[in-house]
C-alpha positions as a Markdown table, in Angstrom:
| # | Residue | x | y | z |
|---|---|---|---|---|
| 1 | Met | -4.9 | -56.5 | -71.3 |
| 2 | Arg | -5.3 | -52.9 | -72.3 |
| 3 | Gly | -2.1 | -51.1 | -73.2 |
| 4 | Ala | -1.0 | -47.8 | -71.7 |
| 5 | Ala | -1.6 | -45.9 | -74.9 |
| 6 | Glu | -5.2 | -47.1 | -75.1 |
| 7 | Thr | -5.8 | -46.2 | -71.4 |
| 8 | Ala | -4.3 | -42.7 | -72.0 |
| 9 | Asp | -6.5 | -42.3 | -75.1 |
| 10 | Asp | -9.6 | -43.2 | -73.2 |
| 11 | Asp | -8.7 | -40.8 | -70.4 |
| 12 | Ala | -8.1 | -38.0 | -72.9 |
| 13 | Lys | -11.5 | -38.7 | -74.5 |
| 14 | Glu | -13.2 | -38.7 | -71.1 |
| 15 | Ala | -11.6 | -35.4 | -70.1 |
| 16 | Ala | -12.5 | -33.9 | -73.5 |
| 17 | Ser | -16.1 | -35.1 | -73.1 |
| 18 | Val | -16.4 | -33.5 | -69.7 |
| 19 | Ala | -14.9 | -30.2 | -71.0 |
| 20 | Glu | -17.3 | -30.3 | -74.0 |
| 21 | Gly | -20.3 | -30.5 | -71.7 |
| 22 | Ser | -19.2 | -27.6 | -69.5 |
| 23 | Pro | -21.7 | -24.8 | -69.6 |
| 24 | Ile | -19.0 | -22.2 | -68.9 |
| 25 | Leu | -16.9 | -23.5 | -71.8 |
| 26 | Arg | -19.9 | -23.5 | -74.1 |
| 27 | Leu | -20.6 | -19.9 | -73.2 |
| 28 | Ala | -17.0 | -19.0 | -73.8 |
| 29 | Thr | -17.2 | -20.8 | -77.1 |
| 30 | Arg | -20.2 | -18.8 | -78.3 |
| 31 | Ile | -18.7 | -15.5 | -77.2 |
| 32 | Gly | -15.5 | -16.6 | -78.9 |
| 33 | Leu | -17.4 | -17.2 | -82.2 |
| 34 | Ala | -18.8 | -13.7 | -81.8 |
| 35 | Met | -15.4 | -12.2 | -81.3 |
| 36 | Leu | -14.1 | -14.2 | -84.3 |
| 37 | Gly | -16.9 | -12.5 | -86.2 |
| 38 | Val | -15.7 | -9.0 | -85.0 |
| 39 | Val | -12.2 | -9.8 | -86.2 |
| 40 | His | -13.3 | -10.7 | -89.7 |
| 41 | Val | -15.6 | -7.6 | -89.9 |
| 42 | Val | -12.7 | -5.4 | -89.0 |
| 43 | Ile | -10.3 | -7.1 | -91.5 |
| 44 | Gly | -13.0 | -6.8 | -94.2 |
| 45 | Gly | -13.3 | -3.1 | -93.4 |
| 46 | Ile | -9.6 | -2.6 | -93.6 |
| 47 | Ala | -9.5 | -4.4 | -97.0 |
| 48 | Ile | -12.3 | -2.1 | -98.3 |
| 49 | Ser | -10.4 | 0.9 | -97.1 |
| 50 | Ala | -7.3 | -0.3 | -98.9 |
| 51 | Ala | -9.2 | -0.8 | -102.1 |
| 52 | Thr | -10.8 | 2.6 | -102.0 |
| 53 | His | -7.6 | 4.3 | -100.7 |
| 54 | Ser | -9.6 | 5.8 | -97.8 |
| 55 | Gly | -7.5 | 4.4 | -95.0 |
| 56 | Gly | -4.6 | 2.3 | -93.9 |
| 57 | Gly | -3.9 | -0.5 | -91.5 |
| 58 | Glu | -3.0 | -4.2 | -91.9 |
| 59 | Ala | -5.8 | -6.4 | -93.3 |
| 60 | Asp | -5.0 | -9.3 | -90.9 |
| 61 | Gln | -5.4 | -10.2 | -87.3 |
| 62 | Ser | -2.8 | -7.8 | -85.9 |
| 63 | Gly | -4.3 | -5.0 | -87.9 |
| 64 | Ala | -7.8 | -5.9 | -86.6 |
| 65 | Met | -6.5 | -6.0 | -83.0 |
| 66 | Ser | -4.8 | -2.6 | -83.5 |
| 67 | Gln | -8.0 | -1.0 | -84.7 |
| 68 | Ile | -10.0 | -2.5 | -81.8 |
| 69 | Ala | -7.3 | -1.2 | -79.3 |
| 70 | Arg | -7.9 | 2.3 | -80.6 |
| 71 | Thr | -11.6 | 2.3 | -80.0 |
| 72 | Leu | -13.4 | 3.4 | -76.9 |
| 73 | Gly | -13.4 | 0.5 | -74.5 |
| 74 | Gly | -11.1 | -1.4 | -76.7 |
| 75 | Asp | -8.9 | -2.7 | -73.9 |
| 76 | Ile | -11.9 | -4.3 | -72.2 |
| 77 | Leu | -13.0 | -5.8 | -75.5 |
| 78 | Leu | -9.5 | -7.2 | -76.1 |
| 79 | Trp | -9.5 | -8.9 | -72.7 |
| 80 | Leu | -12.9 | -10.4 | -73.5 |
| 81 | Met | -11.5 | -11.6 | -76.8 |
| 82 | Phe | -8.5 | -13.2 | -75.1 |
| 83 | Ile | -10.7 | -15.1 | -72.7 |
| 84 | Ala | -13.4 | -16.0 | -75.2 |
| 85 | Leu | -11.0 | -17.0 | -78.1 |
| 86 | Gly | -9.0 | -19.0 | -75.5 |
| 87 | Gly | -12.2 | -20.9 | -74.6 |
| 88 | Leu | -12.9 | -21.4 | -78.3 |
| 89 | Ala | -9.4 | -22.9 | -78.7 |
| 90 | Phe | -10.1 | -25.3 | -75.8 |
| 91 | Trp | -13.4 | -26.3 | -77.4 |
| 92 | Gln | -11.5 | -27.2 | -80.6 |
| 93 | Val | -9.1 | -29.3 | -78.5 |
| 94 | Ala | -12.1 | -31.3 | -77.3 |
| 95 | Gln | -13.4 | -31.6 | -80.9 |
| 96 | Phe | -9.9 | -32.8 | -82.0 |
| 97 | Val | -10.0 | -35.6 | -79.4 |
| 98 | Leu | -13.6 | -36.6 | -79.9 |
| 99 | Val | -13.5 | -37.0 | -83.6 |
| 100 | His | -15.9 | -39.9 | -84.5 |
| 101 | Glu | -14.8 | -41.5 | -87.8 |
| 102 | Arg | -14.2 | -45.2 | -88.3 |
| 103 | Ile | -12.1 | -44.8 | -91.4 |
| 104 | Ala | -8.6 | -43.8 | -90.4 |
| 105 | Val | -8.0 | -41.4 | -93.3 |
| 106 | Lys | -11.2 | -39.5 | -92.6 |
| 107 | Arg | -10.6 | -39.5 | -88.9 |
| 108 | Trp | -7.1 | -37.9 | -89.3 |
| 109 | Gly | -8.4 | -35.6 | -91.9 |
| 110 | Arg | -10.9 | -34.3 | -89.5 |
| 111 | Arg | -8.3 | -34.1 | -86.7 |
| 112 | Ile | -6.0 | -32.1 | -88.9 |
| 113 | Ser | -8.9 | -29.7 | -89.6 |
| 114 | Glu | -9.9 | -29.4 | -86.0 |
| 115 | Gly | -6.2 | -29.0 | -84.9 |
| 116 | Gly | -5.7 | -26.3 | -87.4 |
| 117 | Lys | -8.7 | -24.4 | -86.1 |
| 118 | Cys | -7.4 | -24.8 | -82.6 |
| 119 | Ile | -4.0 | -23.3 | -83.5 |
| 120 | Ala | -5.7 | -20.4 | -85.4 |
| 121 | Tyr | -7.9 | -19.5 | -82.4 |
| 122 | Ala | -5.1 | -19.8 | -80.0 |
| 123 | Val | -3.0 | -17.4 | -82.1 |
| 124 | Leu | -5.9 | -15.0 | -82.2 |
| 125 | Ala | -6.2 | -15.2 | -78.4 |
| 126 | Val | -2.5 | -14.6 | -77.9 |
| 127 | Ser | -2.7 | -11.6 | -80.3 |
| 128 | Ala | -5.6 | -10.1 | -78.3 |
| 129 | Leu | -3.6 | -10.6 | -75.1 |
| 130 | Val | -0.6 | -8.8 | -76.5 |
| 131 | Phe | -2.6 | -5.8 | -77.5 |
| 132 | Ala | -4.6 | -5.9 | -74.2 |
| 133 | Leu | -1.3 | -5.6 | -72.3 |
| 134 | Gly | -0.4 | -2.6 | -74.4 |
| 135 | Gly | 2.0 | -4.4 | -76.7 |
| 136 | Arg | 2.1 | -4.4 | -80.5 |
| 137 | Gln | 2.4 | -7.2 | -83.0 |
| 138 | Asn | 3.1 | -7.3 | -86.7 |
| 139 | Ser | 1.8 | -10.6 | -88.2 |
| 140 | Gln | 3.4 | -9.9 | -91.6 |
| 141 | His | 6.8 | -9.3 | -90.1 |
| 142 | Thr | 6.6 | -12.4 | -88.0 |
| 143 | Leu | 5.6 | -14.6 | -90.9 |
| 144 | Glu | 8.3 | -13.1 | -93.1 |
| 145 | Thr | 10.9 | -13.7 | -90.5 |
| 146 | Thr | 9.8 | -17.2 | -89.9 |
| 147 | Ser | 9.6 | -18.0 | -93.6 |
| 148 | Arg | 13.1 | -16.4 | -94.2 |
| 149 | Trp | 14.5 | -18.7 | -91.5 |
| 150 | Leu | 12.8 | -21.7 | -92.9 |
| 151 | Leu | 13.9 | -21.0 | -96.4 |
| 152 | Gly | 17.5 | -20.7 | -95.3 |
| 153 | Ala | 17.4 | -24.0 | -93.4 |
| 154 | Pro | 17.9 | -27.4 | -95.1 |
| 155 | Gly | 14.5 | -28.7 | -96.2 |
| 156 | Gly | 12.8 | -25.5 | -95.1 |
| 157 | Ala | 11.4 | -24.7 | -98.5 |
| 158 | Ile | 9.6 | -28.0 | -98.4 |
| 159 | Val | 8.0 | -27.0 | -95.1 |
| 160 | Val | 6.9 | -23.7 | -96.5 |
| 161 | Phe | 5.5 | -25.5 | -99.5 |
| 162 | Ile | 3.6 | -27.9 | -97.3 |
| 163 | Val | 2.2 | -25.0 | -95.3 |
| 164 | Gly | 1.1 | -23.2 | -98.5 |
| 165 | Gly | -0.5 | -26.4 | -99.9 |
| 166 | Thr | -2.3 | -26.9 | -96.6 |
| 167 | Val | -3.7 | -23.3 | -96.5 |
| 168 | Val | -4.8 | -23.7 | -100.2 |
| 169 | Gly | -6.5 | -27.0 | -99.2 |
| 170 | Val | -8.3 | -25.3 | -96.3 |
| 171 | Gly | -9.3 | -22.5 | -98.6 |
| 172 | Ile | -10.8 | -25.0 | -101.1 |
| 173 | Gly | -12.6 | -26.7 | -98.2 |
| 174 | Phe | -14.2 | -23.3 | -97.3 |
| 175 | Leu | -15.2 | -22.9 | -100.9 |
| 176 | Val | -16.8 | -26.3 | -101.1 |
| 177 | Ile | -18.6 | -25.8 | -97.8 |
| 178 | Gly | -19.9 | -22.5 | -99.1 |
| 179 | Val | -21.0 | -23.8 | -102.5 |
| 180 | Arg | -22.7 | -26.8 | -101.0 |
| 181 | Ala | -24.1 | -24.8 | -98.1 |
| 182 | Ser | -23.0 | -27.7 | -95.9 |
| 183 | Phe | -22.4 | -25.2 | -93.1 |
| 184 | Arg | -26.1 | -25.7 | -92.3 |
| 185 | Lys | -25.3 | -28.7 | -90.2 |
| 186 | Leu | -23.4 | -26.4 | -87.8 |
| 187 | Leu | -26.6 | -24.4 | -87.1 |
| 188 | Arg | -30.1 | -24.7 | -85.7 |
| 189 | Met | -31.5 | -23.4 | -88.9 |
| 190 | Pro | -34.4 | -20.9 | -88.6 |
| 191 | Ser | -37.6 | -21.3 | -90.7 |
| 192 | Gly | -39.2 | -19.0 | -93.3 |
| 193 | Gly | -37.4 | -16.1 | -94.8 |
| 194 | Trp | -34.7 | -16.1 | -92.2 |
| 195 | Arg | -33.6 | -19.5 | -93.4 |
| 196 | Phe | -32.9 | -18.1 | -96.8 |
| 197 | Val | -31.0 | -15.1 | -95.3 |
| 198 | Val | -28.8 | -17.4 | -93.2 |
| 199 | Ile | -28.0 | -19.5 | -96.3 |
| 200 | Val | -27.1 | -16.5 | -98.4 |
| 201 | Val | -24.9 | -15.1 | -95.6 |
| 202 | Gly | -23.2 | -18.5 | -95.2 |
| 203 | Val | -22.6 | -19.0 | -98.9 |
| 204 | Ile | -21.1 | -15.6 | -99.4 |
| 205 | Gly | -19.1 | -15.7 | -96.2 |
| 206 | Tyr | -17.5 | -19.1 | -96.8 |
| 207 | Val | -16.7 | -18.4 | -100.4 |
| 208 | Ala | -15.0 | -15.2 | -99.5 |
| 209 | Lys | -13.1 | -16.8 | -96.7 |
| 210 | Gly | -12.0 | -19.6 | -99.0 |
| 211 | Ile | -10.8 | -17.2 | -101.6 |
| 212 | Ala | -8.8 | -15.2 | -99.1 |
| 213 | Leu | -7.2 | -18.3 | -97.7 |
| 214 | Gly | -6.5 | -19.6 | -101.1 |
| 215 | Val | -4.7 | -16.4 | -102.1 |
| 216 | Val | -2.6 | -16.5 | -98.9 |
| 217 | Gly | -1.7 | -20.2 | -99.6 |
| 218 | Val | -0.7 | -19.5 | -103.2 |
| 219 | Phe | 1.8 | -16.8 | -102.0 |
| 220 | Phe | 3.3 | -19.3 | -99.5 |
| 221 | Leu | 3.8 | -21.7 | -102.5 |
| 222 | Ile | 5.4 | -18.9 | -104.5 |
| 223 | Ala | 7.7 | -18.2 | -101.6 |
| 224 | Ala | 8.7 | -21.8 | -101.4 |
| 225 | Val | 9.4 | -22.1 | -105.1 |
| 226 | Thr | 11.2 | -18.7 | -105.5 |
| 227 | Gly | 12.9 | -18.5 | -102.1 |
| 228 | Asn | 11.3 | -15.0 | -101.6 |
| 229 | Ala | 10.2 | -14.8 | -98.0 |
| 230 | His | 8.4 | -11.5 | -98.6 |
| 231 | Ala | 5.8 | -13.4 | -100.5 |
| 232 | Ala | 4.9 | -15.4 | -97.4 |
| 233 | Gly | 3.8 | -12.4 | -95.4 |
| 234 | Gly | 0.2 | -13.6 | -94.6 |
| 235 | Met | -3.2 | -12.1 | -95.5 |
| 236 | Asp | -2.4 | -8.4 | -95.5 |
| 237 | Pro | 0.2 | -8.4 | -98.3 |
| 238 | Ala | -1.6 | -11.2 | -100.2 |
| 239 | Leu | -4.9 | -9.2 | -100.2 |
| 240 | Lys | -3.3 | -5.9 | -101.0 |
| 241 | Leu | -1.3 | -7.3 | -103.9 |
| 242 | Met | -4.6 | -8.0 | -105.5 |
| 243 | Arg | -4.9 | -4.2 | -106.2 |
| 244 | His | -2.2 | -4.6 | -108.9 |
| 245 | Val | -4.2 | -7.0 | -111.1 |
| 246 | Pro | -7.0 | -5.9 | -113.5 |
| 247 | Phe | -10.0 | -4.7 | -111.6 |
| 248 | Gly | -8.0 | -5.4 | -108.5 |
| 249 | Asn | -9.5 | -2.6 | -106.3 |
| 250 | Thr | -13.0 | -3.8 | -107.1 |
| 251 | Thr | -12.0 | -7.4 | -106.4 |
| 252 | Leu | -10.4 | -6.4 | -103.1 |
| 253 | Ala | -13.4 | -4.4 | -102.1 |
| 254 | Leu | -15.8 | -7.3 | -102.9 |
| 255 | Leu | -13.6 | -9.7 | -101.0 |
| 256 | Gly | -13.6 | -7.3 | -98.0 |
| 257 | Cys | -17.4 | -7.2 | -98.1 |
| 258 | Gly | -17.3 | -11.0 | -98.2 |
| 259 | Leu | -15.1 | -11.2 | -95.1 |
| 260 | Ile | -17.5 | -8.9 | -93.3 |
| 261 | Val | -20.4 | -11.2 | -94.3 |
| 262 | Tyr | -18.3 | -14.2 | -93.0 |
| 263 | Gly | -18.0 | -12.2 | -89.7 |
| 264 | Leu | -21.8 | -11.9 | -89.6 |
| 265 | Phe | -22.1 | -15.7 | -90.2 |
| 266 | Cys | -19.8 | -16.2 | -87.2 |
| 267 | Gly | -22.2 | -14.0 | -85.2 |
| 268 | Ile | -25.1 | -16.2 | -86.4 |
| 269 | Arg | -23.2 | -19.3 | -85.4 |
| 270 | Ala | -22.5 | -17.8 | -82.0 |
| 271 | Val | -26.3 | -17.6 | -81.4 |
| 272 | Arg | -27.6 | -20.6 | -83.3 |
| 273 | Gly | -24.6 | -22.9 | -83.6 |
| 274 | Lys | -24.8 | -26.5 | -82.5 |
| 275 | Leu | -22.4 | -27.1 | -79.6 |
């Protein structure tokens, strides 16, 4: 006889399969990928502004949402982002459930990856909703407050260390995908010269995203080891601290350009991605 757990697992997979095949969810997913690209383009622009001392703002999701909210029609775009990124998060839930790997280690590795994406997209969707409703959010303050609470709790430093290690691991994953150009399996690749363009955009974008995540993860590790919650402030302080190393402004500007390129790749995936 089949156990209750197996029956529930089959039901979850059936529901995920139905959701994955929904034309509405597929459309929302493609728009969500485009909106993800917009966020990265804005973050990259803020990073370049910080490197050239030509503007301010936070080089993270809340900074991007704040910039979008101040543009003409920004409120409408934020509502669209909330809906589309929410759809993208639901899509990732389906991918989490429908992971096809016979080897348990690979299966759960994929599920951790898909689950992490789901959480990231859901956080972005909530952030868009907060700004669409006229509210404000400070990602750096939220992360610092959470890290300070964890570092003050028994075993909390271990949790922060694990988070940092996970983010570094994800960053390395992006680097590997970029260097190997294995992102091609996500796309219906064009032919001719456009194929080369897409590969160049993907390589630059994934490498830049991997470096950015790696820097953020390293600062979480530093926070866990030193007990300094300020180090775990997320992408904005991590990127801007790069200005204080040799050739830091140049490095930050190049990384900002790379994040813009990653945003362009998200746009390409929105149009030509395999769903």
